[in-house]
mmJSON file of the N, C-alpha and C atoms, coordinates in Angstrom:
{"data_MODEL":{"atom_site":{
"group_PDB":["ATOM","ATOM","ATOM","ATOM","ATOM","ATOM","ATOM","ATOM","ATOM","ATOM","ATOM","ATOM","ATOM","ATOM","ATOM","ATOM","ATOM","ATOM","ATOM","ATOM","ATOM","ATOM","ATOM","ATOM","ATOM","ATOM","ATOM","ATOM","ATOM","ATOM","ATOM","ATOM","ATOM","ATOM","ATOM","ATOM","ATOM","ATOM","ATOM","ATOM","ATOM","ATOM","ATOM","ATOM","ATOM","ATOM","ATOM","ATOM","ATOM","ATOM","ATOM","ATOM","ATOM","ATOM","ATOM","ATOM","ATOM","ATOM","ATOM","ATOM","ATOM","ATOM","ATOM","ATOM","ATOM","ATOM","ATOM","ATOM","ATOM","ATOM","ATOM","ATOM","ATOM","ATOM","ATOM","ATOM","ATOM","ATOM","ATOM","ATOM","ATOM","ATOM","ATOM","ATOM","ATOM","ATOM","ATOM","ATOM","ATOM","ATOM","ATOM","ATOM","ATOM","ATOM","ATOM","ATOM","ATOM","ATOM","ATOM","ATOM","ATOM","ATOM","ATOM","ATOM","ATOM","ATOM","ATOM","ATOM","ATOM","ATOM","ATOM","ATOM","ATOM","ATOM","ATOM","ATOM","ATOM","ATOM","ATOM","ATOM","ATOM","ATOM","ATOM","ATOM","ATOM","ATOM","ATOM","ATOM","ATOM","ATOM","ATOM","ATOM","ATOM","ATOM","ATOM","ATOM","ATOM","ATOM","ATOM","ATOM","ATOM","ATOM","ATOM","ATOM","ATOM","ATOM","ATOM","ATOM","ATOM","ATOM","ATOM","ATOM","ATOM","ATOM","ATOM","ATOM","ATOM","ATOM","ATOM","ATOM","ATOM","ATOM","ATOM","ATOM","ATOM","ATOM","ATOM","ATOM","ATOM","ATOM","ATOM","ATOM","ATOM","ATOM","ATOM","ATOM","ATOM","ATOM","ATOM","ATOM","ATOM","ATOM","ATOM","ATOM","ATOM","ATOM","ATOM","ATOM","ATOM","ATOM","ATOM","ATOM","ATOM","ATOM","ATOM","ATOM","ATOM","ATOM","ATOM","ATOM","ATOM","ATOM","ATOM","ATOM","ATOM","ATOM","ATOM","ATOM","ATOM","ATOM","ATOM","ATOM","ATOM","ATOM","ATOM","ATOM","ATOM","ATOM","ATOM","ATOM","ATOM","ATOM","ATOM","ATOM","ATOM"],
"id":[1,2,3,4,5,6,7,8,9,10,11,12,13,14,15,16,17,18,19,20,21,22,23,24,25,26,27,28,29,30,31,32,33,34,35,36,37,38,39,40,41,42,43,44,45,46,47,48,49,50,51,52,53,54,55,56,57,58,59,60,61,62,63,64,65,66,67,68,69,70,71,72,73,74,75,76,77,78,79,80,81,82,83,84,85,86,87,88,89,90,91,92,93,94,95,96,97,98,99,100,101,102,103,104,105,106,107,108,109,110,111,112,113,114,115,116,117,118,119,120,121,122,123,124,125,126,127,128,129,130,131,132,133,134,135,136,137,138,139,140,141,142,143,144,145,146,147,148,149,150,151,152,153,154,155,156,157,158,159,160,161,162,163,164,165,166,167,168,169,170,171,172,173,174,175,176,177,178,179,180,181,182,183,184,185,186,187,188,189,190,191,192,193,194,195,196,197,198,199,200,201,202,203,204,205,206,207,208,209,210,211,212,213,214,215,216,217,218,219,220,221,222,223,224,225],
"type_symbol":["N","C","C","N","C","C","N","C","C","N","C","C","N","C","C","N","C","C","N","C","C","N","C","C","N","C","C","N","C","C","N","C","C","N","C","C","N","C","C","N","C","C","N","C","C","N","C","C","N","C","C","N","C","C","N","C","C","N","C","C","N","C","C","N","C","C","N","C","C","N","C","C","N","C","C","N","C","C","N","C","C","N","C","C","N","C","C","N","C","C","N","C","C","N","C","C","N","C","C","N","C","C","N","C","C","N","C","C","N","C","C","N","C","C","N","C","C","N","C","C","N","C","C","N","C","C","N","C","C","N","C","C","N","C","C","N","C","C","N","C","C","N","C","C","N","C","C","N","C","C","N","C","C","N","C","C","N","C","C","N","C","C","N","C","C","N","C","C","N","C","C","N","C","C","N","C","C","N","C","C","N","C","C","N","C","C","N","C","C","N","C","C","N","C","C","N","C","C","N","C","C","N","C","C","N","C","C","N","C","C","N","C","C","N","C","C","N","C","C","N","C","C","N","C","C"],
"label_atom_id":["N","CA","C","N","CA","C","N","CA","C","N","CA","C","N","CA","C","N","CA","C","N","CA","C","N","CA","C","N","CA","C","N","CA","C","N","CA","C","N","CA","C","N","CA","C","N","CA","C","N","CA","C","N","CA","C","N","CA","C","N","CA","C","N","CA","C","N","CA","C","N","CA","C","N","CA","C","N","CA","C","N","CA","C","N","CA","C","N","CA","C","N","CA","C","N","CA","C","N","CA","C","N","CA","C","N","CA","C","N","CA","C","N","CA","C","N","CA","C","N","CA","C","N","CA","C","N","CA","C","N","CA","C","N","CA","C","N","CA","C","N","CA","C","N","CA","C","N","CA","C","N","CA","C","N","CA","C","N","CA","C","N","CA","C","N","CA","C","N","CA","C","N","CA","C","N","CA","C","N","CA","C","N","CA","C","N","CA","C","N","CA","C","N","CA","C","N","CA","C","N","CA","C","N","CA","C","N","CA","C","N","CA","C","N","CA","C","N","CA","C","N","CA","C","N","CA","C","N","CA","C","N","CA","C","N","CA","C","N","CA","C","N","CA","C","N","CA","C","N","CA","C","N","CA","C","N","CA","C","N","CA","C"],
"label_alt_id":[null,null,null,null,null,null,null,null,null,null,null,null,null,null,null,null,null,null,null,null,null,null,null,null,null,null,null,null,null,null,null,null,null,null,null,null,null,null,null,null,null,null,null,null,null,null,null,null,null,null,null,null,null,null,null,null,null,null,null,null,null,null,null,null,null,null,null,null,null,null,null,null,null,null,null,null,null,null,null,null,null,null,null,null,null,null,null,null,null,null,null,null,null,null,null,null,null,null,null,null,null,null,null,null,null,null,null,null,null,null,null,null,null,null,null,null,null,null,null,null,null,null,null,null,null,null,null,null,null,null,null,null,null,null,null,null,null,null,null,null,null,null,null,null,null,null,null,null,null,null,null,null,null,null,null,null,null,null,null,null,null,null,null,null,null,null,null,null,null,null,null,null,null,null,null,null,null,null,null,null,null,null,null,null,null,null,null,null,null,null,null,null,null,null,null,null,null,null,null,null,null,null,null,null,null,null,null,null,null,null,null,null,null,null,null,null,null,null,null,null,null,null,null,null,null],
"label_comp_id":["UNK","UNK","UNK","UNK","UNK","UNK","UNK","UNK","UNK","UNK","UNK","UNK","UNK","UNK","UNK","UNK","UNK","UNK","UNK","UNK","UNK","UNK","UNK","UNK","UNK","UNK","UNK","UNK","UNK","UNK","UNK","UNK","UNK","UNK","UNK","UNK","UNK","UNK","UNK","UNK","UNK","UNK","UNK","UNK","UNK","UNK","UNK","UNK","UNK","UNK","UNK","UNK","UNK","UNK","UNK","UNK","UNK","UNK","UNK","UNK","UNK","UNK","UNK","UNK","UNK","UNK","UNK","UNK","UNK","UNK","UNK","UNK","UNK","UNK","UNK","UNK","UNK","UNK","UNK","UNK","UNK","UNK","UNK","UNK","UNK","UNK","UNK","UNK","UNK","UNK","UNK","UNK","UNK","UNK","UNK","UNK","UNK","UNK","UNK","UNK","UNK","UNK","UNK","UNK","UNK","UNK","UNK","UNK","UNK","UNK","UNK","UNK","UNK","UNK","UNK","UNK","UNK","UNK","UNK","UNK","UNK","UNK","UNK","UNK","UNK","UNK","UNK","UNK","UNK","UNK","UNK","UNK","UNK","UNK","UNK","UNK","UNK","UNK","UNK","UNK","UNK","UNK","UNK","UNK","UNK","UNK","UNK","UNK","UNK","UNK","UNK","UNK","UNK","UNK","UNK","UNK","UNK","UNK","UNK","UNK","UNK","UNK","UNK","UNK","UNK","UNK","UNK","UNK","UNK","UNK","UNK","UNK","UNK","UNK","UNK","UNK","UNK","UNK","UNK","UNK","UNK","UNK","UNK","UNK","UNK","UNK","UNK","UNK","UNK","UNK","UNK","UNK","UNK","UNK","UNK","UNK","UNK","UNK","UNK","UNK","UNK","UNK","UNK","UNK","UNK","UNK","UNK","UNK","UNK","UNK","UNK","UNK","UNK","UNK","UNK","UNK","UNK","UNK","UNK","UNK","UNK","UNK","UNK","UNK","UNK"],
"label_asym_id":["A","A","A","A","A","A","A","A","A","A","A","A","A","A","A","A","A","A","A","A","A","A","A","A","A","A","A","A","A","A","A","A","A","A","A","A","A","A","A","A","A","A","A","A","A","A","A","A","A","A","A","A","A","A","A","A","A","A","A","A","A","A","A","A","A","A","A","A","A","A","A","A","A","A","A","A","A","A","A","A","A","A","A","A","A","A","A","A","A","A","A","A","A","A","A","A","A","A","A","A","A","A","A","A","A","A","A","A","A","A","A","A","A","A","A","A","A","A","A","A","A","A","A","A","A","A","A","A","A","A","A","A","A","A","A","A","A","A","A","A","A","A","A","A","A","A","A","A","A","A","A","A","A","A","A","A","A","A","A","A","A","A","A","A","A","A","A","A","A","A","A","A","A","A","A","A","A","A","A","A","A","A","A","A","A","A","A","A","A","A","A","A","A","A","A","A","A","A","A","A","A","A","A","A","A","A","A","A","A","A","A","A","A","A","A","A","A","A","A","A","A","A","A","A","A"],
"label_entity_id":["1","1","1","1","1","1","1","1","1","1","1","1","1","1","1","1","1","1","1","1","1","1","1","1","1","1","1","1","1","1","1","1","1","1","1","1","1","1","1","1","1","1","1","1","1","1","1","1","1","1","1","1","1","1","1","1","1","1","1","1","1","1","1","1","1","1","1","1","1","1","1","1","1","1","1","1","1","1","1","1","1","1","1","1","1","1","1","1","1","1","1","1","1","1","1","1","1","1","1","1","1","1","1","1","1","1","1","1","1","1","1","1","1","1","1","1","1","1","1","1","1","1","1","1","1","1","1","1","1","1","1","1","1","1","1","1","1","1","1","1","1","1","1","1","1","1","1","1","1","1","1","1","1","1","1","1","1","1","1","1","1","1","1","1","1","1","1","1","1","1","1","1","1","1","1","1","1","1","1","1","1","1","1","1","1","1","1","1","1","1","1","1","1","1","1","1","1","1","1","1","1","1","1","1","1","1","1","1","1","1","1","1","1","1","1","1","1","1","1","1","1","1","1","1","1"],
"label_seq_id":[1,1,1,2,2,2,3,3,3,4,4,4,5,5,5,6,6,6,7,7,7,8,8,8,9,9,9,10,10,10,11,11,11,12,12,12,13,13,13,14,14,14,15,15,15,16,16,16,17,17,17,18,18,18,19,19,19,20,20,20,21,21,21,22,22,22,23,23,23,24,24,24,25,25,25,26,26,26,27,27,27,28,28,28,29,29,29,30,30,30,31,31,31,32,32,32,33,33,33,34,34,34,35,35,35,36,36,36,37,37,37,38,38,38,39,39,39,40,40,40,41,41,41,42,42,42,43,43,43,44,44,44,45,45,45,46,46,46,47,47,47,48,48,48,49,49,49,50,50,50,51,51,51,52,52,52,53,53,53,54,54,54,55,55,55,56,56,56,57,57,57,58,58,58,59,59,59,60,60,60,61,61,61,62,62,62,63,63,63,64,64,64,65,65,65,66,66,66,67,67,67,68,68,68,69,69,69,70,70,70,71,71,71,72,72,72,73,73,73,74,74,74,75,75,75],
"pdbx_PDB_ins_code":[null,null,null,null,null,null,null,null,null,null,null,null,null,null,null,null,null,null,null,null,null,null,null,null,null,null,null,null,null,null,null,null,null,null,null,null,null,null,null,null,null,null,null,null,null,null,null,null,null,null,null,null,null,null,null,null,null,null,null,null,null,null,null,null,null,null,null,null,null,null,null,null,null,null,null,null,null,null,null,null,null,null,null,null,null,null,null,null,null,null,null,null,null,null,null,null,null,null,null,null,null,null,null,null,null,null,null,null,null,null,null,null,null,null,null,null,null,null,null,null,null,null,null,null,null,null,null,null,null,null,null,null,null,null,null,null,null,null,null,null,null,null,null,null,null,null,null,null,null,null,null,null,null,null,null,null,null,null,null,null,null,null,null,null,null,null,null,null,null,null,null,null,null,null,null,null,null,null,null,null,null,null,null,null,null,null,null,null,null,null,null,null,null,null,null,null,null,null,null,null,null,null,null,null,null,null,null,null,null,null,null,null,null,null,null,null,null,null,null,null,null,null,null,null,null],
"Cartn_x":[212.849,213.009,213.856,213.272,214.109,214.736,216.046,216.703,216.955,216.63,216.727,218.203,218.56,220.066,220.172,221.017,221.399,222.576,222.341,223.539,224.186,225.375,226.209,226.771,226.523,226.821,228.362,229.063,230.485,230.723,231.537,231.715,232.348,231.974,232.705,233.752,234.938,236.21,236.694,236.844,237.354,238.522,239.713,240.923,241.4,241.879,242.39,243.857,244.602,245.94,245.705,245.857,245.787,247.231,247.565,248.88,248.632,249.159,249.103,250.38,250.378,251.515,251.253,251.901,251.615,252.717,252.351,253.24,254.267,255.357,256.29,256.719,256.447,256.847,255.877,254.881,253.734,254.092,253.655,253.94,253.348,254.192,253.895,252.749,252.447,251.434,249.995,249.925,248.737,247.83,246.661,245.532,245.37,245.03,244.959,245.805,247.059,248.053,247.563,247.931,247.464,248.097,247.34,247.75,247.202,247.716,247.156,247.479,246.83,247.057,246.583,246.76,246.252,245.678,244.699,244.017,243.952,244.172,244.101,243.231,242.226,241.567,242.276,242.651,243.547,243.017,241.773,241.239,241.093,240.977,240.876,242.181,242.927,244.115,243.821,242.569,242.07,242.769,243.188,243.678,243.388,243.346,242.736,243.492,243.898,244.6,243.45,243.771,242.802,243.419,242.753,243.245,242.366,241.367,240.409,239.829,239.507,239.105,237.769,236.861,235.516,235.794,236.823,237.144,237.559,238.292,238.697,237.428,236.542,235.289,234.479,234.415,233.607,234.152,235.537,236.198,235.846,235.868,235.504,234.085,233.128,231.85,231.673,232.515,232.299,232.406,233.016,233.195,232.572,232.225,231.724,230.51,229.301,228.196,228.175,228.676,228.847,227.534,227.06,225.908,226.489,226.594,227.207,226.483,225.211,224.338,224.541,224.994,225.11,226.595,227.549,228.942,229.508,230.466,231.02,231.565,231.569,232.206,231.315,230.196,229.235,228.174,227.829,226.738,225.59],
"Cartn_y":[229.572,228.373,228.214,227.577,227.389,226.126,226.149,224.996,224.643,223.466,223.005,222.898,223.521,223.387,222.04,221.269,220.032,220.365,220.202,220.466,219.077,218.992,217.77,217.848,216.783,216.834,216.42,217.195,217.025,215.718,214.825,213.637,213.778,213.002,213.103,212.048,212.435,211.526,211.318,209.997,209.659,208.824,209.078,208.208,207.839,206.549,205.879,205.294,205.409,204.691,203.564,202.347,201.276,200.657,200.624,199.9,198.667,197.556,196.286,195.973,195.354,194.957,193.576,192.545,191.195,190.782,189.895,189.397,188.331,188.595,187.688,186.558,186.62,185.561,184.383,184.564,183.416,182.57,181.117,180.078,180.531,180.44,180.734,179.97,178.945,177.941,178.397,179.242,179.536,180.384,179.84,180.385,181.898,182.37,183.819,184.29,184.753,185.191,186.468,186.75,187.975,189.267,190.281,191.531,192.674,193.856,195.106,196.134,197.221,198.268,199.666,200.38,201.775,202.187,203.032,203.504,205.069,205.746,207.23,207.685,208.632,209.262,210.481,210.528,211.387,212.931,213.067,214.423,215.052,214.485,215.031,214.765,213.82,213.34,212.635,212.138,211.497,210.076,209.684,208.245,207.429,206.104,205.245,204.077,203.379,202.181,200.942,199.836,198.717,197.511,196.566,195.099,194.085,194.444,193.594,194.4,193.712,194.37,195.226,194.726,195.351,196.799,196.876,198.305,199.196,198.708,199.509,199.922,198.997,199.288,200.271,200.13,201.129,202.524,202.682,204.024,204.494,203.557,203.927,204.421,203.777,204.151,205.63,206.188,207.525,208.498,208.092,208.917,208.378,207.085,206.577,205.533,205.854,205.137,203.755,202.842,201.323,200.56,199.907,199.073,197.692,197.163,195.862,194.675,194.915,193.704,193.457,194.45,194.341,194.49,194.357,194.556,193.44,193.509,192.433,191.531,190.078,189.188,188.884,189.54,189.183,188.095,187.235,186.24,186.337],
"Cartn_z":[26.091,26.542,27.764,28.803,30.1,30.16,30.491,30.598,32.069,32.318,33.746,34.206,35.18,35.626,36.49,36.164,36.956,37.771,39.134,40.045,40.181,39.996,40.305,41.694,42.45,43.882,43.871,44.82,44.928,45.668,45.224,45.877,47.199,48.194,49.542,49.555,49.82,49.732,51.207,51.532,52.916,52.558,52.978,52.832,54.065,54.176,55.393,55.139,56.199,56.125,57.373,57.094,58.081,58.113,59.371,59.725,60.502,60.136,60.868,61.37,62.643,63.301,63.7,63.092,63.42,64.453,65.44,66.445,65.84,65.639,65.038,66.001,67.189,68.069,68.099,67.46,67.287,66.232,66.446,65.54,64.021,63.073,61.833,61.19,61.646,61.161,61.813,62.741,63.378,62.312,62.422,61.346,61.473,62.669,62.806,63.725,63.365,64.248,64.864,66.113,66.82,66.038,66.087,65.404,66.051,65.754,66.36,65.159,65.373,64.254,64.751,63.725,63.831,62.456,62.532,61.4,61.566,60.391,60.442,59.223,59.619,58.568,58.078,56.814,56.167,56.298,55.965,55.85,57.322,58.409,59.633,60.557,60.089,60.92,62.188,62.271,63.397,63.409,64.527,64.395,65.599,65.503,66.448,66.476,67.557,67.624,67.715,67.193,67.239,67.532,68.021,68.154,67.501,66.892,66.101,64.902,63.906,62.755,62.869,63.732,64.104,64.563,65.417,65.887,64.767,63.847,62.694,61.904,61.626,61.009,61.608,62.999,63.7,63.508,63.436,63.141,61.78,60.693,59.349,59.288,60.012,59.983,60.501,61.116,61.719,60.467,59.314,58.126,56.827,56.837,55.797,56.166,55.624,55.965,55.225,55.993,55.406,55.685,54.643,54.705,54.89,56.329,56.421,55.846,55.869,55.156,53.683,52.902,51.521,51.167,52.126,51.83,51.119,50.124,49.581,50.587,50.39,51.304,52.413,52.569,53.633,53.215,54.091,53.583,54.556],
"occupancy":[1.0,1.0,1.0,1.0,1.0,1.0,1.0,1.0,1.0,1.0,1.0,1.0,1.0,1.0,1.0,1.0,1.0,1.0,1.0,1.0,1.0,1.0,1.0,1.0,1.0,1.0,1.0,1.0,1.0,1.0,1.0,1.0,1.0,1.0,1.0,1.0,1.0,1.0,1.0,1.0,1.0,1.0,1.0,1.0,1.0,1.0,1.0,1.0,1.0,1.0,1.0,1.0,1.0,1.0,1.0,1.0,1.0,1.0,1.0,1.0,1.0,1.0,1.0,1.0,1.0,1.0,1.0,1.0,1.0,1.0,1.0,1.0,1.0,1.0,1.0,1.0,1.0,1.0,1.0,1.0,1.0,1.0,1.0,1.0,1.0,1.0,1.0,1.0,1.0,1.0,1.0,1.0,1.0,1.0,1.0,1.0,1.0,1.0,1.0,1.0,1.0,1.0,1.0,1.0,1.0,1.0,1.0,1.0,1.0,1.0,1.0,1.0,1.0,1.0,1.0,1.0,1.0,1.0,1.0,1.0,1.0,1.0,1.0,1.0,1.0,1.0,1.0,1.0,1.0,1.0,1.0,1.0,1.0,1.0,1.0,1.0,1.0,1.0,1.0,1.0,1.0,1.0,1.0,1.0,1.0,1.0,1.0,1.0,1.0,1.0,1.0,1.0,1.0,1.0,1.0,1.0,1.0,1.0,1.0,1.0,1.0,1.0,1.0,1.0,1.0,1.0,1.0,1.0,1.0,1.0,1.0,1.0,1.0,1.0,1.0,1.0,1.0,1.0,1.0,1.0,1.0,1.0,1.0,1.0,1.0,1.0,1.0,1.0,1.0,1.0,1.0,1.0,1.0,1.0,1.0,1.0,1.0,1.0,1.0,1.0,1.0,1.0,1.0,1.0,1.0,1.0,1.0,1.0,1.0,1.0,1.0,1.0,1.0,1.0,1.0,1.0,1.0,1.0,1.0,1.0,1.0,1.0,1.0,1.0,1.0],
"B_iso_or_equiv":[0.0,0.0,0.0,0.0,0.0,0.0,0.0,0.0,0.0,0.0,0.0,0.0,0.0,0.0,0.0,0.0,0.0,0.0,0.0,0.0,0.0,0.0,0.0,0.0,0.0,0.0,0.0,0.0,0.0,0.0,0.0,0.0,0.0,0.0,0.0,0.0,0.0,0.0,0.0,0.0,0.0,0.0,0.0,0.0,0.0,0.0,0.0,0.0,0.0,0.0,0.0,0.0,0.0,0.0,0.0,0.0,0.0,0.0,0.0,0.0,0.0,0.0,0.0,0.0,0.0,0.0,0.0,0.0,0.0,0.0,0.0,0.0,0.0,0.0,0.0,0.0,0.0,0.0,0.0,0.0,0.0,0.0,0.0,0.0,0.0,0.0,0.0,0.0,0.0,0.0,0.0,0.0,0.0,0.0,0.0,0.0,0.0,0.0,0.0,0.0,0.0,0.0,0.0,0.0,0.0,0.0,0.0,0.0,0.0,0.0,0.0,0.0,0.0,0.0,0.0,0.0,0.0,0.0,0.0,0.0,0.0,0.0,0.0,0.0,0.0,0.0,0.0,0.0,0.0,0.0,0.0,0.0,0.0,0.0,0.0,0.0,0.0,0.0,0.0,0.0,0.0,0.0,0.0,0.0,0.0,0.0,0.0,0.0,0.0,0.0,0.0,0.0,0.0,0.0,0.0,0.0,0.0,0.0,0.0,0.0,0.0,0.0,0.0,0.0,0.0,0.0,0.0,0.0,0.0,0.0,0.0,0.0,0.0,0.0,0.0,0.0,0.0,0.0,0.0,0.0,0.0,0.0,0.0,0.0,0.0,0.0,0.0,0.0,0.0,0.0,0.0,0.0,0.0,0.0,0.0,0.0,0.0,0.0,0.0,0.0,0.0,0.0,0.0,0.0,0.0,0.0,0.0,0.0,0.0,0.0,0.0,0.0,0.0,0.0,0.0,0.0,0.0,0.0,0.0,0.0,0.0,0.0,0.0,0.0,0.0],
"pdbx_formal_charge":[null,null,null,null,null,null,null,null,null,null,null,null,null,null,null,null,null,null,null,null,null,null,null,null,null,null,null,null,null,null,null,null,null,null,null,null,null,null,null,null,null,null,null,null,null,null,null,null,null,null,null,null,null,null,null,null,null,null,null,null,null,null,null,null,null,null,null,null,null,null,null,null,null,null,null,null,null,null,null,null,null,null,null,null,null,null,null,null,null,null,null,null,null,null,null,null,null,null,null,null,null,null,null,null,null,null,null,null,null,null,null,null,null,null,null,null,null,null,null,null,null,null,null,null,null,null,null,null,null,null,null,null,null,null,null,null,null,null,null,null,null,null,null,null,null,null,null,null,null,null,null,null,null,null,null,null,null,null,null,null,null,null,null,null,null,null,null,null,null,null,null,null,null,null,null,null,null,null,null,null,null,null,null,null,null,null,null,null,null,null,null,null,null,null,null,null,null,null,null,null,null,null,null,null,null,null,null,null,null,null,null,null,null,null,null,null,null,null,null,null,null,null,null,null,null],
"auth_seq_id":[1,1,1,2,2,2,3,3,3,4,4,4,5,5,5,6,6,6,7,7,7,8,8,8,9,9,9,10,10,10,11,11,11,12,12,12,13,13,13,14,14,14,15,15,15,16,16,16,17,17,17,18,18,18,19,19,19,20,20,20,21,21,21,22,22,22,23,23,23,24,24,24,25,25,25,26,26,26,27,27,27,28,28,28,29,29,29,30,30,30,31,31,31,32,32,32,33,33,33,34,34,34,35,35,35,36,36,36,37,37,37,38,38,38,39,39,39,40,40,40,41,41,41,42,42,42,43,43,43,44,44,44,45,45,45,46,46,46,47,47,47,48,48,48,49,49,49,50,50,50,51,51,51,52,52,52,53,53,53,54,54,54,55,55,55,56,56,56,57,57,57,58,58,58,59,59,59,60,60,60,61,61,61,62,62,62,63,63,63,64,64,64,65,65,65,66,66,66,67,67,67,68,68,68,69,69,69,70,70,70,71,71,71,72,72,72,73,73,73,74,74,74,75,75,75],
"auth_comp_id":["UNK","UNK","UNK","UNK","UNK","UNK","UNK","UNK","UNK","UNK","UNK","UNK","UNK","UNK","UNK","UNK","UNK","UNK","UNK","UNK","UNK","UNK","UNK","UNK","UNK","UNK","UNK","UNK","UNK","UNK","UNK","UNK","UNK","UNK","UNK","UNK","UNK","UNK","UNK","UNK","UNK","UNK","UNK","UNK","UNK","UNK","UNK","UNK","UNK","UNK","UNK","UNK","UNK","UNK","UNK","UNK","UNK","UNK","UNK","UNK","UNK","UNK","UNK","UNK","UNK","UNK","UNK","UNK","UNK","UNK","UNK","UNK","UNK","UNK","UNK","UNK","UNK","UNK","UNK","UNK","UNK","UNK","UNK","UNK","UNK","UNK","UNK","UNK","UNK","UNK","UNK","UNK","UNK","UNK","UNK","UNK","UNK","UNK","UNK","UNK","UNK","UNK","UNK","UNK","UNK","UNK","UNK","UNK","UNK","UNK","UNK","UNK","UNK","UNK","UNK","UNK","UNK","UNK","UNK","UNK","UNK","UNK","UNK","UNK","UNK","UNK","UNK","UNK","UNK","UNK","UNK","UNK","UNK","UNK","UNK","UNK","UNK","UNK","UNK","UNK","UNK","UNK","UNK","UNK","UNK","UNK","UNK","UNK","UNK","UNK","UNK","UNK","UNK","UNK","UNK","UNK","UNK","UNK","UNK","UNK","UNK","UNK","UNK","UNK","UNK","UNK","UNK","UNK","UNK","UNK","UNK","UNK","UNK","UNK","UNK","UNK","UNK","UNK","UNK","UNK","UNK","UNK","UNK","UNK","UNK","UNK","UNK","UNK","UNK","UNK","UNK","UNK","UNK","UNK","UNK","UNK","UNK","UNK","UNK","UNK","UNK","UNK","UNK","UNK","UNK","UNK","UNK","UNK","UNK","UNK","UNK","UNK","UNK","UNK","UNK","UNK","UNK","UNK","UNK","UNK","UNK","UNK","UNK","UNK","UNK"],
"auth_asym_id":["A","A","A","A","A","A","A","A","A","A","A","A","A","A","A","A","A","A","A","A","A","A","A","A","A","A","A","A","A","A","A","A","A","A","A","A","A","A","A","A","A","A","A","A","A","A","A","A","A","A","A","A","A","A","A","A","A","A","A","A","A","A","A","A","A","A","A","A","A","A","A","A","A","A","A","A","A","A","A","A","A","A","A","A","A","A","A","A","A","A","A","A","A","A","A","A","A","A","A","A","A","A","A","A","A","A","A","A","A","A","A","A","A","A","A","A","A","A","A","A","A","A","A","A","A","A","A","A","A","A","A","A","A","A","A","A","A","A","A","A","A","A","A","A","A","A","A","A","A","A","A","A","A","A","A","A","A","A","A","A","A","A","A","A","A","A","A","A","A","A","A","A","A","A","A","A","A","A","A","A","A","A","A","A","A","A","A","A","A","A","A","A","A","A","A","A","A","A","A","A","A","A","A","A","A","A","A","A","A","A","A","A","A","A","A","A","A","A","A","A","A","A","A","A","A"],
"auth_atom_id":["N","CA","C","N","CA","C","N","CA","C","N","CA","C","N","CA","C","N","CA","C","N","CA","C","N","CA","C","N","CA","C","N","CA","C","N","CA","C","N","CA","C","N","CA","C","N","CA","C","N","CA","C","N","CA","C","N","CA","C","N","CA","C","N","CA","C","N","CA","C","N","CA","C","N","CA","C","N","CA","C","N","CA","C","N","CA","C","N","CA","C","N","CA","C","N","CA","C","N","CA","C","N","CA","C","N","CA","C","N","CA","C","N","CA","C","N","CA","C","N","CA","C","N","CA","C","N","CA","C","N","CA","C","N","CA","C","N","CA","C","N","CA","C","N","CA","C","N","CA","C","N","CA","C","N","CA","C","N","CA","C","N","CA","C","N","CA","C","N","CA","C","N","CA","C","N","CA","C","N","CA","C","N","CA","C","N","CA","C","N","CA","C","N","CA","C","N","CA","C","N","CA","C","N","CA","C","N","CA","C","N","CA","C","N","CA","C","N","CA","C","N","CA","C","N","CA","C","N","CA","C","N","CA","C","N","CA","C","N","CA","C","N","CA","C","N","CA","C","N","CA","C","N","CA","C","N","CA","C","N","CA","C"],
"pdbx_PDB_model_num":[1,1,1,1,1,1,1,1,1,1,1,1,1,1,1,1,1,1,1,1,1,1,1,1,1,1,1,1,1,1,1,1,1,1,1,1,1,1,1,1,1,1,1,1,1,1,1,1,1,1,1,1,1,1,1,1,1,1,1,1,1,1,1,1,1,1,1,1,1,1,1,1,1,1,1,1,1,1,1,1,1,1,1,1,1,1,1,1,1,1,1,1,1,1,1,1,1,1,1,1,1,1,1,1,1,1,1,1,1,1,1,1,1,1,1,1,1,1,1,1,1,1,1,1,1,1,1,1,1,1,1,1,1,1,1,1,1,1,1,1,1,1,1,1,1,1,1,1,1,1,1,1,1,1,1,1,1,1,1,1,1,1,1,1,1,1,1,1,1,1,1,1,1,1,1,1,1,1,1,1,1,1,1,1,1,1,1,1,1,1,1,1,1,1,1,1,1,1,1,1,1,1,1,1,1,1,1,1,1,1,1,1,1,1,1,1,1,1,1,1,1,1,1,1,1]
}}}
């Protein structure tokens, strides 16, 4: 009797550290206060500064295949 061997794929892990810096000189009542930030991919130590969230997502896409049409919070 031959038993089929099932190979379990090793998961790919991508970890990120994201730092946001909010401009404290802006009116606290402002809906979208200006910010900037930096994002670092832990596994490669690659880091990038960003000034809008789309830049950070573009960086993440270098390591994680995101499906933007089916992402939570998208309509």
